[in-house]
C-alpha positions in Angstrom: 0.0 0.0 0.0 2.8 2.4 0.9 4.6 1.7 -2.4 1.4 2.5 -4.3 1.1 5.8 -2.6 4.7 6.7 -3.3 4.3 5.6 -7.0 1.2 7.7 -7.3 3.0 10.8 -6.1 5.9 10.5 -8.7 4.1 12.3 -11.6 3.3 15.2 -9.3 6.9 15.4 -8.0 8.3 15.1 -11.5 5.9 17.9 -12.7 7.1 20.1 -9.9 10.7 19.4 -10.7 10.1 20.4 -14.4 8.4 23.6 -13.2 11.4 24.5 -11.0 14.0 23.7 -13.7 15.8 26.7 -15.2 17.0 27.0 -18.7 20.6 28.0 -18.0 23.1 29.3 -20.6 26.7 28.8 -19.6 29.0 31.2 -21.4 32.4 29.7 -21.0 35.3 29.4 -23.4 37.2 26.6 -21.5 35.6 23.4 -22.7 36.3 21.3 -19.6 35.0 24.0 -17.2 31.9 24.4 -19.3 31.2 20.7 -19.5 31.7 20.2 -15.8 29.3 23.1 -14.9 26.7 22.0 -17.4 26.8 18.4 -16.1 26.4 19.6 -12.5 23.5 21.9 -13.4 21.8 19.1 -15.2 22.3 16.7 -12.3 20.4 19.2 -10.2 17.5 19.2 -12.6 18.2 22.3 -14.7 18.2 22.5 -18.5 21.7 23.7 -19.1 23.8 24.2 -22.2 27.0 26.1 -23.0 28.4 28.3 -25.7 32.1 29.2 -26.0 31.9 32.7 -27.6 30.3 36.1 -27.1 28.7 35.9 -30.6 26.9 32.7 -29.7 25.9 34.0 -26.3 24.3 37.1 -27.9 22.3 34.8 -30.2 21.2 32.3 -27.5 20.3 34.5 -24.4 16.8 35.3 -25.6 15.6 31.7 -25.0 16.9 31.1 -21.5 16.0 31.9 -17.9 19.5 32.7 -16.6 22.9 33.4 -18.0 26.2 32.3 -16.2 28.7 34.6 -17.9 32.5 34.3 -17.9 34.2 37.5 -18.7 37.2 36.1 -20.5 35.9 35.2 -24.0 37.9 34.9 -27.2 35.9 37.3 -29.4 34.5 40.0 -27.1 35.0 41.0 -23.4 32.3 39.6 -21.2 31.5 43.1 -19.8 30.4 44.2 -23.2 28.4 41.0 -23.6 26.6 41.8 -20.3 25.9 45.4 -21.5 24.4 44.2 -24.8 22.2 41.6 -23.1 21.0 44.1 -20.6 20.3 46.6 -23.3 17.7 44.4 -24.9 16.2 42.4 -22.0 16.0 41.6 -18.3 17.3 38.0 -18.3 19.2 37.5 -15.0 22.9 37.4 -15.4 25.5 36.0 -12.9 29.1 36.8 -13.8 31.3 33.8 -13.0 35.0 34.8 -13.5 38.5 34.8 -12.1 38.5 38.6 -12.0 38.2 39.2 -8.3 39.4 42.8 -7.7 37.0 45.3 -6.3 37.1 47.4 -9.5 36.3 44.3 -11.6 33.2 43.7 -9.3 32.1 47.3 -9.7 32.5 47.1 -13.5 30.6 43.9 -13.7 27.7 45.1 -11.6 27.6 48.4 -13.4 27.5 46.5 -16.7 24.2 44.9 -15.6 25.2 41.7 -13.7 22.7 40.6 -11.1 25.4 38.9 -9.1 29.2 38.3 -9.2 30.9 35.1 -8.3 34.7 34.7 -8.3 36.4 31.5 -9.3 37.1 29.1 -7.6 33.7 28.9 -6.0 31.6 26.3 -4.2 28.9 24.8 -6.4 26.4 24.9 -3.6 27.0 28.6 -3.2 26.4 29.1 -6.9 23.1 27.3 -6.7 22.1 29.4 -3.7 22.9 32.6 -5.6 21.0 31.3 -8.7 18.0 30.8 -6.5 18.3 34.2 -4.9 18.6 35.9 -8.3 15.6 34.1 -9.6 13.5 35.0 -6.6 14.3 38.7 -7.2 13.5 38.3 -10.9 10.0 37.0 -10.2 7.5 39.8 -9.8 6.1 40.5 -6.3 2.4 41.2 -5.7 1.8 44.9 -6.3 -0.5 45.1 -3.3 2.4 44.4 -0.9 4.6 47.3 -2.1 4.2 51.0 -2.5 4.0 51.4 -6.3 5.2 55.0 -6.7 7.4 56.9 -4.3 8.1 60.6 -4.7 11.0 61.9 -2.6 12.1 65.4 -3.5 13.2 65.3 -7.2 13.1 61.5 -7.2 10.2 59.6 -8.6 10.4 55.8 -8.2 7.8 53.8 -10.1 7.9 50.0 -9.3 5.2 49.2 -11.8 7.6 49.8 -14.7 10.8 49.9 -12.6 11.6 53.4 -13.6 13.5 56.1 -11.7 13.1 59.8 -12.7 15.4 62.5 -11.3 14.0 65.9 -11.9 12.0 64.4 -14.7 15.0 62.7 -16.3 15.2 58.9 -16.5 18.1 57.3 -14.7 19.1 53.8 -15.8 19.7 51.5 -12.9 20.6 47.8 -12.7 17.9 45.6 -11.0 19.7 45.5 -7.7 20.4 49.3 -7.7 16.7 49.9 -8.3 15.7 47.6 -5.5 18.2 49.1 -3.1 17.1 52.7 -3.8 13.4 51.7 -3.6 14.0 50.0 -0.2 15.8 53.1 1.2 13.1 55.4 -0.2 10.3 53.4 1.2 11.7 54.0 4.7 13.3 57.5 4.2 13.7 58.3 7.9 15.1 54.9 8.9 18.7 53.7 8.9 18.7 50.2 7.5 21.4 47.8 8.6 23.6 45.9 6.2 21.9 42.7 7.3 18.5 44.1 6.5 19.7 45.3 3.1 21.3 41.9 2.2 18.2 40.1 3.3 15.6 42.3 1.6 17.4 43.3 -1.6 19.7 40.3 -2.2 17.5 37.6 -0.4 20.8 36.7 1.3 20.9 36.1 5.0 24.0 34.0 5.1 26.7 35.8 3.1 28.6 38.6 5.0 31.7 38.7 2.9 32.7 41.2 0.2 31.6 44.7 -0.5 28.4 44.1 -2.4 26.4 46.8 -0.7 29.2 49.4 -0.8 29.7 48.8 -4.5 26.0 49.4 -5.2 25.8 52.4 -3.0 28.8 53.9 -4.7 27.3 53.3 -8.1 23.9 54.8 -7.1 25.6 57.9 -5.7 27.4 58.3 -9.0 24.2 57.9 -11.1 22.2 60.3 -8.8 25.0 62.9 -9.1 25.7 63.3 -5.4 27.2 61.3 -2.5 24.6 62.9 -0.2 21.7 60.9 -1.6 22.7 57.9 0.4 24.1 58.5 3.9 26.5 56.1 5.6 25.7 55.7 9.3 29.0 54.2 10.7 28.6 51.0 12.5 24.9 50.8 11.6 24.1 50.9 7.8 22.6 53.4 5.3 19.7 55.8 5.0 18.3 58.1 2.3 19.7 61.6 2.5 18.8 65.1 1.4 21.2 66.5 -1.2 
């Protein structure tokens, strides 16, 4: 009887696994590294394939749910690939590269990457970051969020994910937008780094690196003043009054 119950549940479980499977494009010029990553992703239920060049990546990204992008490609730098993909769509991108300097991280995030992973990395960490990126990519119910926030010359519209500064559109990466929106939704509150990592990055466990500082720095540059986001030493950040 128990075996019959288990067997009857298999179609439902298999259907759920298919629904959770991601179409992942691995952009990696090293054949062995690409094959290993694709094999691991498939073993965890994802529909993964790889391409070795930027040209093929720019052709293939339209039909996938997530791109894992190496920056060192033979025909075009990965940063430019990231910019071109981001210019035409919102497919989530995780940069996976050996370039680990802070400037490289800044450039990768500014180019449009949703996350940045430095080789060598743990595969379980990569899976966790993939899940976090996809949670952010899925739309949240509009009723649970303030749709339009006006703060001085800023106008933040979450319905179309648009930021206007004195009537001029400012282009932000997805995480930059979410970070600014969170700060603007609580303008008189200093939010801790842990709160920001949890609510913007869906990441309660990672405390390494300068992810928040990198995005704050980029936002300050795009908004034209460092006073837009105030650093409260030892606590976190809050929205300022330039």
